[in-house]
All heavy atoms as a GROMACS GRO file, in nm:
protein
  513
    1MET      N    1   0.084  -0.116   0.000
    1MET     CA    2   0.000   0.000   0.000
    1MET      C    3   0.090   0.124   0.000
    1MET      O    4   0.175   0.139   0.085
    1MET     CB    5  -0.089   0.000   0.123
    1MET     CG    6  -0.187   0.111   0.125
    1MET     SD    7  -0.289   0.099   0.273
    1MET     CE    8  -0.442   0.061   0.197
    2ARG      N    9   0.069   0.214  -0.097
    2ARG     CA   10   0.150   0.333  -0.110
    2ARG      C   11   0.070   0.456  -0.069
    2ARG      O   12   0.004   0.518  -0.151
    2ARG     CB   13   0.199   0.351  -0.253
    2ARG     CG   14   0.294   0.247  -0.295
    2ARG     CD   15   0.340   0.262  -0.437
    2ARG     NE   16   0.285   0.378  -0.505
    2ARG     CZ   17   0.304   0.404  -0.632
    2ARG    NH1   18   0.376   0.322  -0.704
    2ARG    NH2   19   0.254   0.511  -0.688
    3LEU      N   20   0.076   0.492   0.055
    3LEU     CA   21   0.001   0.608   0.100
    3LEU      C   22   0.076   0.738   0.075
    3LEU      O   23   0.020   0.837   0.033
    3LEU     CB   24  -0.029   0.597   0.249
    3LEU     CG   25  -0.125   0.485   0.290
    3LEU    CD1   26  -0.136   0.481   0.441
    3LEU    CD2   27  -0.260   0.509   0.227
    4PHE      N   28   0.207   0.738   0.105
    4PHE     CA   29   0.282   0.861   0.098
    4PHE      C   30   0.381   0.865  -0.019
    4PHE      O   31   0.453   0.962  -0.033
    4PHE     CB   32   0.359   0.883   0.229
    4PHE     CG   33   0.266   0.893   0.346
    4PHE    CD1   34   0.254   0.789   0.434
    4PHE    CD2   35   0.188   1.006   0.364
    4PHE    CE1   36   0.168   0.797   0.541
    4PHE    CE2   37   0.102   1.016   0.471
    4PHE     CZ   38   0.091   0.911   0.560
    5ASN      N   39   0.386   0.765  -0.099
    5ASN     CA   40   0.482   0.761  -0.208
    5ASN      C   41   0.409   0.772  -0.342
    5ASN      O   42   0.418   0.686  -0.426
    5ASN     CB   43   0.563   0.631  -0.202
    5ASN     CG   44   0.682   0.635  -0.292
    5ASN    OD1   45   0.714   0.737  -0.349
    5ASN    ND2   46   0.749   0.524  -0.305
    6ASN      N   47   0.340   0.881  -0.361
    6ASN     CA   48   0.264   0.901  -0.484
    6ASN      C   49   0.332   0.999  -0.578
    6ASN      O   50   0.267   1.069  -0.653
    6ASN     CB   51   0.122   0.951  -0.451
    6ASN     CG   52   0.040   0.845  -0.384
    6ASN    OD1   53   0.065   0.728  -0.404
    6ASN    ND2   54  -0.055   0.887  -0.304
    7ARG      N   55   0.462   1.005  -0.574
    7ARG     CA   56   0.536   1.095  -0.661
    7ARG      C   57   0.533   1.046  -0.804
    7ARG      O   58   0.552   0.929  -0.831
    7ARG     CB   59   0.683   1.102  -0.620
    7ARG     CG   60   0.711   1.205  -0.522
    7ARG     CD   61   0.859   1.220  -0.510
    7ARG     NE   62   0.887   1.257  -0.372
    7ARG     CZ   63   1.004   1.264  -0.320
    7ARG    NH1   64   1.108   1.236  -0.391
    7ARG    NH2   65   1.019   1.300  -0.196
    8LYS      N   66   0.511   1.141  -0.891
    8LYS     CA   67   0.520   1.110  -1.033
    8LYS      C   68   0.652   1.164  -1.084
    8LYS      O   69   0.682   1.281  -1.066
    8LYS     CB   70   0.405   1.175  -1.110
    8LYS     CG   71   0.271   1.119  -1.078
    8LYS     CD   72   0.166   1.186  -1.162
    8LYS     CE   73   0.029   1.133  -1.127
    8LYS     NZ   74  -0.076   1.199  -1.205
    9GLU      N   75   0.729   1.079  -1.145
    9GLU     CA   76   0.857   1.124  -1.198
    9GLU      C   77   0.835   1.176  -1.338
    9GLU      O   78   0.781   1.110  -1.423
    9GLU     CB   79   0.957   1.010  -1.197
    9GLU     CG   80   0.992   0.965  -1.058
    9GLU     CD   81   1.120   0.888  -1.052
    9GLU    OE1   82   1.200   0.901  -1.146
    9GLU    OE2   83   1.139   0.816  -0.956
   10THR      N   84   0.878   1.299  -1.358
   10THR     CA   85   0.868   1.358  -1.490
   10THR      C   86   1.007   1.362  -1.552
   10THR      O   87   1.105   1.385  -1.483
   10THR     CB   88   0.811   1.501  -1.483
   10THR    OG1   89   0.895   1.578  -1.398
   10THR    CG2   90   0.671   1.501  -1.430
   11LYS      N   91   1.011   1.340  -1.678
   11LYS     CA   92   1.137   1.340  -1.749
   11LYS      C   93   1.140   1.456  -1.846
   11LYS      O   94   1.050   1.471  -1.928
   11LYS     CB   95   1.155   1.208  -1.824
   11LYS     CG   96   1.292   1.191  -1.882
   11LYS     CD   97   1.310   1.052  -1.937
   11LYS     CE   98   1.452   1.035  -1.983
   11LYS     NZ   99   1.478   0.901  -2.031
   12ILE      N  100   1.240   1.540  -1.832
   12ILE     CA  101   1.254   1.656  -1.918
   12ILE      C  102   1.363   1.624  -2.020
   12ILE      O  103   1.474   1.589  -1.983
   12ILE     CB  104   1.292   1.781  -1.838
   12ILE    CG1  105   1.185   1.812  -1.735
   12ILE    CG2  106   1.318   1.898  -1.928
   12ILE    CD1  107   1.223   1.921  -1.638
   13GLU      N  108   1.329   1.639  -2.146
   13GLU     CA  109   1.428   1.621  -2.251
   13GLU      C  110   1.464   1.757  -2.307
   13GLU      O  111   1.379   1.832  -2.350
   13GLU     CB  112   1.373   1.530  -2.360
   13GLU     CG  113   1.353   1.388  -2.312
   13GLU     CD  114   1.318   1.293  -2.424
   13GLU    OE1  115   1.348   1.327  -2.541
   13GLU    OE2  116   1.261   1.188  -2.397
   14LEU      N  117   1.591   1.789  -2.302
   14LEU     CA  118   1.637   1.918  -2.347
   14LEU      C  119   1.671   1.914  -2.496
   14LEU      O  120   1.717   1.812  -2.547
   14LEU     CB  121   1.763   1.959  -2.270
   14LEU     CG  122   1.747   1.974  -2.120
   14LEU    CD1  123   1.880   2.003  -2.057
   14LEU    CD2  124   1.649   2.082  -2.088
   15PRO      N  125   1.652   2.025  -2.564
   15PRO     CA  126   1.693   2.031  -2.706
   15PRO      C  127   1.846   2.031  -2.716
   15PRO      O  128   1.916   2.063  -2.620
   15PRO     CB  129   1.633   2.162  -2.754
   15PRO     CG  130   1.602   2.240  -2.635
   15PRO     CD  131   1.584   2.144  -2.521
   16GLU      N  132   1.896   1.997  -2.832
   16GLU     CA  133   2.039   1.995  -2.855
   16GLU      C  134   2.097   2.134  -2.835
   16GLU      O  135   2.036   2.234  -2.871
   16GLU     CB  136   2.069   1.947  -2.996
   16GLU     CG  137   2.039   1.802  -3.020
   16GLU     CD  138   2.131   1.708  -2.942
   16GLU    OE1  139   2.253   1.741  -2.931
   16GLU    OE2  140   2.083   1.608  -2.891
   17GLY      N  141   2.215   2.141  -2.776
   17GLY     CA  142   2.281   2.269  -2.756
   17GLY      C  143   2.231   2.348  -2.637
   17GLY      O  144   2.257   2.468  -2.628
   18SER      N  145   2.161   2.286  -2.544
   18SER     CA  146   2.114   2.357  -2.425
   18SER      C  147   2.232   2.395  -2.338
   18SER      O  148   2.327   2.318  -2.322
   18SER     CB  149   2.019   2.269  -2.345
   18SER     OG  150   1.905   2.242  -2.420
   19LYS      N  151   2.225   2.514  -2.280
   19LYS     CA  152   2.335   2.564  -2.198
   19LYS      C  153   2.283   2.610  -2.062
   19LYS      O  154   2.168   2.646  -2.047
   19LYS     CB  155   2.403   2.682  -2.266
   19LYS     CG  156   2.469   2.644  -2.396
   19LYS     CD  157   2.538   2.763  -2.456
   19LYS     CE  158   2.606   2.724  -2.586
   19LYS     NZ  159   2.676   2.838  -2.646
   20CYS      N  160   2.373   2.609  -1.964
   20CYS     CA  161   2.343   2.656  -1.831
   20CYS      C  162   2.315   2.806  -1.838
   20CYS      O  163   2.387   2.880  -1.908
   20CYS     CB  164   2.460   2.627  -1.738
   20CYS     SG  165   2.443   2.693  -1.571
   21CYS      N  166   2.213   2.855  -1.767
   21CYS     CA  167   2.178   2.997  -1.773
   21CYS      C  168   2.278   3.082  -1.694
   21CYS      O  169   2.282   3.203  -1.712
   21CYS     CB  170   2.037   3.018  -1.722
   21CYS     SG  171   2.017   2.993  -1.546
   22ARG      N  172   2.359   3.020  -1.610
   22ARG     CA  173   2.452   3.097  -1.528
   22ARG      C  174   2.593   3.102  -1.586
   22ARG      O  175   2.650   3.208  -1.599
   22ARG     CB  176   2.454   3.038  -1.388
   22ARG     CG  177   2.534   3.118  -1.290
   22ARG     CD  178   2.512   3.068  -1.150
   22ARG     NE  179   2.600   3.136  -1.059
   22ARG     CZ  180   2.632   3.090  -0.940
   22ARG    NH1  181   2.581   2.977  -0.898
   22ARG    NH2  182   2.712   3.157  -0.862
   23CYS      N  183   2.647   2.986  -1.623
   23CYS     CA  184   2.786   2.981  -1.671
   23CYS      C  185   2.798   2.960  -1.822
   23CYS      O  186   2.904   2.979  -1.878
   23CYS     CB  187   2.865   2.875  -1.597
   23CYS     SG  188   2.818   2.706  -1.636
   24GLY      N  189   2.691   2.915  -1.885
   24GLY     CA  190   2.694   2.894  -2.029
   24GLY      C  191   2.751   2.761  -2.072
   24GLY      O  192   2.771   2.737  -2.191
   25LYS      N  193   2.776   2.670  -1.977
   25LYS     CA  194   2.831   2.538  -2.008
   25LYS      C  195   2.723   2.452  -2.076
   25LYS      O  196   2.606   2.458  -2.039
   25LYS     CB  197   2.874   2.472  -1.877
   25LYS     CG  198   2.938   2.338  -1.891
   25LYS     CD  199   2.978   2.287  -1.754
   25LYS     CE  200   3.024   2.144  -1.761
   25LYS     NZ  201   3.053   2.092  -1.627
   26LYS      N  202   2.764   2.372  -2.175
   26LYS     CA  203   2.669   2.283  -2.240
   26LYS      C  204   2.621   2.177  -2.143
   26LYS      O  205   2.697   2.123  -2.066
   26LYS     CB  206   2.735   2.213  -2.359
   26LYS     CG  207   2.726   2.288  -2.486
   26LYS     CD  208   2.769   2.199  -2.601
   26LYS     CE  209   2.744   2.268  -2.732
   26LYS     NZ  210   2.788   2.188  -2.844
   27ILE      N  211   2.493   2.146  -2.150
   27ILE     CA  212   2.433   2.045  -2.065
   27ILE      C  213   2.444   1.911  -2.137
   27ILE      O  214   2.402   1.898  -2.251
   27ILE     CB  215   2.285   2.077  -2.034
   27ILE    CG1  216   2.271   2.216  -1.974
   27ILE    CG2  217   2.223   1.971  -1.947
   27ILE    CD1  218   2.332   2.233  -1.837
   28LYS      N  219   2.500   1.812  -2.066
   28LYS     CA  220   2.516   1.680  -2.124
   28LYS      C  221   2.426   1.580  -2.053
   28LYS      O  222   2.429   1.571  -1.931
   28LYS     CB  223   2.660   1.632  -2.112
   28LYS     CG  224   2.760   1.719  -2.186
   28LYS     CD  225   2.900   1.669  -2.164
   28LYS     CE  226   3.000   1.759  -2.232
   28LYS     NZ  227   3.137   1.718  -2.203
   29GLY      N  228   2.346   1.508  -2.126
   29GLY     CA  229   2.262   1.401  -2.070
   29GLY      C  230   2.165   1.452  -1.965
   29GLY      O  231   2.093   1.549  -1.985
   30SER      N  232   2.164   1.387  -1.850
   30SER     CA  233   2.068   1.421  -1.746
   30SER      C  234   2.136   1.494  -1.629
   30SER      O  235   2.084   1.495  -1.518
   30SER     CB  236   2.000   1.294  -1.695
   30SER     OG  237   2.096   1.208  -1.638
   31GLU      N  238   2.250   1.555  -1.654
   31GLU     CA  239   2.323   1.625  -1.548
   31GLU      C  240   2.284   1.773  -1.545
   31GLU      O  241   2.363   1.860  -1.581
   31GLU     CB  242   2.472   1.611  -1.570
   31GLU     CG  243   2.519   1.468  -1.566
   31GLU     CD  244   2.668   1.456  -1.595
   31GLU    OE1  245   2.732   1.559  -1.622
   31GLU    OE2  246   2.718   1.346  -1.590
   32PHE      N  247   2.162   1.802  -1.501
   32PHE     CA  248   2.117   1.939  -1.492
   32PHE      C  249   2.006   1.950  -1.389
   32PHE      O  250   1.954   1.850  -1.342
   32PHE     CB  251   2.066   1.989  -1.628
   32PHE     CG  252   1.940   1.923  -1.674
   32PHE    CD1  253   1.817   1.979  -1.647
   32PHE    CD2  254   1.943   1.805  -1.745
   32PHE    CE1  255   1.701   1.920  -1.690
   32PHE    CE2  256   1.828   1.744  -1.788
   32PHE     CZ  257   1.706   1.801  -1.761
   33ALA      N  258   1.975   2.075  -1.353
   33ALA     CA  259   1.864   2.103  -1.263
   33ALA      C  260   1.778   2.209  -1.328
   33ALA      O  261   1.828   2.303  -1.390
   33ALA     CB  262   1.918   2.152  -1.130
   34TYR      N  263   1.646   2.193  -1.315
   34TYR     CA  264   1.551   2.286  -1.374
   34TYR      C  265   1.477   2.356  -1.260
   34TYR      O  266   1.399   2.295  -1.190
   34TYR     CB  267   1.454   2.206  -1.462
   34TYR     CG  268   1.358   2.288  -1.541
   34TYR    CD1  269   1.402   2.357  -1.653
   34TYR    CD2  270   1.225   2.295  -1.507
   34TYR    CE1  271   1.314   2.432  -1.728
   34TYR    CE2  272   1.136   2.371  -1.579
   34TYR     CZ  273   1.180   2.438  -1.690
   34TYR     OH  274   1.095   2.514  -1.764
   35ILE      N  275   1.509   2.485  -1.241
   35ILE     CA  276   1.452   2.561  -1.129
   35ILE      C  277   1.397   2.691  -1.182
   35ILE      O  278   1.465   2.767  -1.249
   35ILE     CB  279   1.560   2.593  -1.023
   35ILE    CG1  280   1.626   2.466  -0.976
   35ILE    CG2  281   1.499   2.668  -0.907
   35ILE    CD1  282   1.747   2.490  -0.890
   36ASP      N  283   1.272   2.721  -1.147
   36ASP     CA  284   1.206   2.846  -1.183
   36ASP      C  285   1.216   2.877  -1.332
   36ASP      O  286   1.239   2.989  -1.372
   36ASP     CB  287   1.264   2.964  -1.103
   36ASP     CG  288   1.241   2.950  -0.954
   36ASP    OD1  289   1.141   2.884  -0.917
   36ASP    OD2  290   1.321   3.002  -0.874
   37GLY      N  291   1.205   2.776  -1.414
   37GLY     CA  292   1.207   2.796  -1.558
   37GLY      C  293   1.345   2.814  -1.617
   37GLY      O  294   1.359   2.851  -1.732
   38LYS      N  295   1.448   2.791  -1.538
   38LYS     CA  296   1.585   2.806  -1.585
   38LYS      C  297   1.658   2.675  -1.570
   38LYS      O  298   1.630   2.595  -1.480
   38LYS     CB  299   1.658   2.915  -1.506
   38LYS     CG  300   1.598   3.052  -1.525
   38LYS     CD  301   1.673   3.154  -1.445
   38LYS     CE  302   1.610   3.291  -1.461
   38LYS     NZ  303   1.677   3.391  -1.379
   39ILE      N  304   1.758   2.652  -1.657
   39ILE     CA  305   1.836   2.529  -1.656
   39ILE      C  306   1.973   2.560  -1.600
   39ILE      O  307   2.040   2.654  -1.644
   39ILE     CB  308   1.848   2.472  -1.798
   39ILE    CG1  309   1.710   2.444  -1.854
   39ILE    CG2  310   1.935   2.346  -1.798
   39ILE    CD1  311   1.711   2.412  -2.002
   40TYR      N  312   2.017   2.481  -1.501
   40TYR     CA  313   2.148   2.497  -1.437
   40TYR      C  314   2.227   2.369  -1.452
   40TYR      O  315   2.172   2.260  -1.440
   40TYR     CB  316   2.133   2.529  -1.288
   40TYR     CG  317   2.068   2.661  -1.258
   40TYR    CD1  318   1.932   2.670  -1.235
   40TYR    CD2  319   2.144   2.776  -1.252
   40TYR    CE1  320   1.873   2.791  -1.207
   40TYR    CE2  321   2.086   2.899  -1.222
   40TYR     CZ  322   1.949   2.905  -1.200
   40TYR     OH  323   1.892   3.025  -1.172
   41CYS      N  324   2.361   2.382  -1.470
   41CYS     CA  325   2.446   2.263  -1.465
   41CYS      C  326   2.459   2.224  -1.318
   41CYS      O  327   2.417   2.298  -1.227
   41CYS     CB  328   2.583   2.293  -1.528
   41CYS     SG  329   2.684   2.412  -1.441
   42VAL      N  330   2.517   2.110  -1.292
   42VAL     CA  331   2.523   2.058  -1.155
   42VAL      C  332   2.605   2.151  -1.064
   42VAL      O  333   2.563   2.181  -0.951
   42VAL     CB  334   2.585   1.916  -1.155
   42VAL    CG1  335   2.603   1.864  -1.015
   42VAL    CG2  336   2.497   1.822  -1.234
   43ASN      N  337   2.717   2.202  -1.113
   43ASN     CA  338   2.800   2.290  -1.031
   43ASN      C  339   2.730   2.420  -0.996
   43ASN      O  340   2.735   2.465  -0.882
   43ASN     CB  341   2.932   2.318  -1.102
   43ASN     CG  342   3.016   2.195  -1.119
   43ASN    OD1  343   3.004   2.099  -1.044
   43ASN    ND2  344   3.098   2.192  -1.222
   44CYS      N  345   2.665   2.482  -1.093
   44CYS     CA  346   2.596   2.607  -1.068
   44CYS      C  347   2.475   2.584  -0.977
   44CYS      O  348   2.442   2.669  -0.894
   44CYS     CB  349   2.551   2.671  -1.199
   44CYS     SG  350   2.689   2.735  -1.296
   45TYR      N  351   2.408   2.471  -0.991
   45TYR     CA  352   2.296   2.439  -0.905
   45TYR      C  353   2.340   2.428  -0.759
   45TYR      O  354   2.276   2.484  -0.669
   45TYR     CB  355   2.229   2.310  -0.950
   45TYR     CG  356   2.134   2.253  -0.848
   45TYR    CD1  357   2.016   2.322  -0.814
   45TYR    CD2  358   2.163   2.135  -0.782
   45TYR    CE1  359   1.931   2.270  -0.720
   45TYR    CE2  360   2.076   2.084  -0.686
   45TYR     CZ  361   1.961   2.152  -0.656
   45TYR     OH  362   1.876   2.102  -0.562
   46GLN      N  363   2.451   2.360  -0.736
   46GLN     CA  364   2.500   2.346  -0.600
   46GLN      C  365   2.541   2.479  -0.541
   46GLN      O  366   2.513   2.509  -0.425
   46GLN     CB  367   2.615   2.246  -0.594
   46GLN     CG  368   2.571   2.105  -0.618
   46GLN     CD  369   2.687   2.007  -0.623
   46GLN    OE1  370   2.802   2.047  -0.628
   46GLN    NE2  371   2.655   1.879  -0.623
   47ALA      N  372   2.605   2.564  -0.621
   47ALA     CA  373   2.645   2.697  -0.575
   47ALA      C  374   2.523   2.782  -0.544
   47ALA      O  375   2.519   2.854  -0.443
   47ALA     CB  376   2.733   2.766  -0.680
   48LYS      N  377   2.420   2.775  -0.629
   48LYS     CA  378   2.296   2.850  -0.606
   48LYS      C  379   2.226   2.804  -0.480
   48LYS      O  380   2.181   2.884  -0.400
   48LYS     CB  381   2.204   2.834  -0.727
   48LYS     CG  382   2.071   2.904  -0.714
   48LYS     CD  383   1.988   2.885  -0.840
   48LYS     CE  384   1.848   2.935  -0.832
   48LYS     NZ  385   1.824   3.061  -0.771
   49ARG      N  386   2.221   2.672  -0.460
   49ARG     CA  387   2.157   2.616  -0.342
   49ARG      C  388   2.230   2.657  -0.216
   49ARG      O  389   2.169   2.698  -0.116
   49ARG     CB  390   2.152   2.464  -0.355
   49ARG     CG  391   2.075   2.396  -0.244
   49ARG     CD  392   2.079   2.249  -0.258
   49ARG     NE  393   2.218   2.206  -0.239
   49ARG     CZ  394   2.263   2.087  -0.270
   49ARG    NH1  395   2.185   1.997  -0.321
   49ARG    NH2  396   2.390   2.057  -0.252
   50ASP      N  397   2.364   2.653  -0.218
   50ASP     CA  398   2.443   2.693  -0.102
   50ASP      C  399   2.423   2.841  -0.070
   50ASP      O  400   2.410   2.880   0.046
   50ASP     CB  401   2.591   2.664  -0.125
   50ASP     CG  402   2.621   2.516  -0.130
   50ASP    OD1  403   2.536   2.435  -0.086
   50ASP    OD2  404   2.729   2.479  -0.178
   51TRP      N  405   2.421   2.926  -0.176
   51TRP     CA  406   2.402   3.069  -0.154
   51TRP      C  407   2.266   3.098  -0.095
   51TRP      O  408   2.253   3.179  -0.003
   51TRP     CB  409   2.421   3.144  -0.286
   51TRP     CG  410   2.409   3.290  -0.270
   51TRP    CD1  411   2.304   3.367  -0.305
   51TRP    CD2  412   2.503   3.377  -0.205
   51TRP    NE1  413   2.327   3.499  -0.271
   51TRP    CE2  414   2.449   3.507  -0.208
   51TRP    CE3  415   2.627   3.358  -0.145
   51TRP    CZ2  416   2.516   3.615  -0.155
   51TRP    CZ3  417   2.693   3.467  -0.092
   51TRP    CH2  418   2.637   3.593  -0.097
   52GLU      N  419   2.162   3.035  -0.146
   52GLU     CA  420   2.027   3.055  -0.092
   52GLU      C  421   2.017   3.009   0.051
   52GLU      O  422   1.946   3.069   0.132
   52GLU     CB  423   1.923   2.988  -0.180
   52GLU     CG  424   1.903   3.056  -0.314
   52GLU     CD  425   1.806   2.985  -0.405
   52GLU    OE1  426   1.766   2.869  -0.373
   52GLU    OE2  427   1.772   3.043  -0.508
   53PHE      N  428   2.089   2.903   0.086
   53PHE     CA  429   2.092   2.855   0.224
   53PHE      C  430   2.154   2.959   0.316
   53PHE      O  431   2.102   2.987   0.424
   53PHE     CB  432   2.169   2.723   0.230
   53PHE     CG  433   2.177   2.661   0.366
   53PHE    CD1  434   2.066   2.600   0.422
   53PHE    CD2  435   2.294   2.663   0.438
   53PHE    CE1  436   2.072   2.541   0.546
   53PHE    CE2  437   2.302   2.606   0.564
   53PHE     CZ  438   2.190   2.545   0.617
   54LEU      N  439   2.264   3.021   0.272
   54LEU     CA  440   2.329   3.125   0.351
   54LEU      C  441   2.238   3.247   0.366
   54LEU      O  442   2.232   3.307   0.473
   54LEU     CB  443   2.462   3.163   0.289
   54LEU     CG  444   2.572   3.059   0.296
   54LEU    CD1  445   2.693   3.103   0.217
   54LEU    CD2  446   2.610   3.029   0.440
   55GLU      N  447   2.170   3.285   0.258
   55GLU     CA  448   2.077   3.398   0.265
   55GLU      C  449   1.965   3.371   0.363
   55GLU      O  450   1.924   3.460   0.438
   55GLU     CB  451   2.017   3.426   0.127
   55GLU     CG  452   2.111   3.494   0.031
   55GLU     CD  453   2.044   3.519  -0.104
   55GLU    OE1  454   1.952   3.446  -0.139
   55GLU    OE2  455   2.085   3.614  -0.172
   56PHE      N  456   1.915   3.250   0.362
   56PHE     CA  457   1.807   3.212   0.454
   56PHE      C  458   1.852   3.225   0.599
   56PHE      O  459   1.780   3.281   0.682
   56PHE     CB  460   1.762   3.068   0.424
   56PHE     CG  461   1.660   3.017   0.519
   56PHE    CD1  462   1.530   3.063   0.517
   56PHE    CD2  463   1.693   2.918   0.612
   56PHE    CE1  464   1.436   3.016   0.604
   56PHE    CE2  465   1.599   2.870   0.698
   56PHE     CZ  466   1.470   2.919   0.696
   57HIS      N  467   1.973   3.178   0.630
   57HIS     CA  468   2.021   3.187   0.766
   57HIS      C  469   2.052   3.331   0.805
   57HIS      O  470   2.036   3.367   0.922
   57HIS     CB  471   2.146   3.100   0.786
   57HIS     CG  472   2.109   2.956   0.808
   57HIS    ND1  473   2.056   2.910   0.925
   57HIS    CD2  474   2.114   2.849   0.726
   57HIS    CE1  475   2.030   2.781   0.916
   57HIS    NE2  476   2.064   2.741   0.795
   58ALA      N  477   2.091   3.415   0.711
   58ALA     CA  478   2.113   3.556   0.741
   58ALA      C  479   1.981   3.624   0.775
   58ALA      O  480   1.976   3.711   0.864
   58ALA     CB  481   2.178   3.625   0.622
   59LEU      N  482   1.872   3.584   0.709
   59LEU     CA  483   1.742   3.642   0.742
   59LEU      C  484   1.693   3.599   0.880
   59LEU      O  485   1.630   3.677   0.951
   59LEU     CB  486   1.638   3.600   0.638
   59LEU     CG  487   1.651   3.664   0.500
   59LEU    CD1  488   1.553   3.600   0.404
   59LEU    CD2  489   1.628   3.813   0.511
   60ILE      N  490   1.724   3.476   0.916
   60ILE     CA  491   1.683   3.427   1.047
   60ILE      C  492   1.760   3.498   1.159
   60ILE      O  493   1.702   3.530   1.262
   60ILE     CB  494   1.703   3.273   1.057
   60ILE    CG1  495   1.605   3.202   0.967
   60ILE    CG2  496   1.690   3.226   1.200
   60ILE    CD1  497   1.624   3.054   0.958
   61ASP      N  498   1.889   3.525   1.136
   61ASP     CA  499   1.970   3.589   1.238
   61ASP      C  500   1.928   3.733   1.267
   61ASP      O  501   1.951   3.785   1.375
   61ASP     CB  502   2.118   3.587   1.197
   61ASP     CG  503   2.176   3.447   1.201
   61ASP    OD1  504   2.114   3.360   1.269
   61ASP    OD2  505   2.281   3.424   1.141
   62ASP      N  506   1.864   3.798   1.171
   62ASP     CA  507   1.823   3.939   1.190
   62ASP      C  508   1.714   3.946   1.287
   62ASP      O  509   1.646   3.945   1.353
   62ASP     CB  510   1.780   4.003   1.061
   62ASP     CG  511   1.900   4.028   0.968
   62ASP    OD1  512   2.012   4.026   1.020
   62ASP    OD2  513   1.875   4.051   0.849
   0.00000   0.00000   0.00000
């Protein structure tokens, strides 16, 4: 019985020549993140996530 595991996995296929919106690196295969309508490579996604985490903690400290 699956009460809490009702996730639907969606697969996004990118067109040829897709690039990261931040660094401009070509996206290869499934190594990307799609956030707020923008495509990020793995490195830029991790940097963005870390920066947003720091911003969040700065807001809490105020």
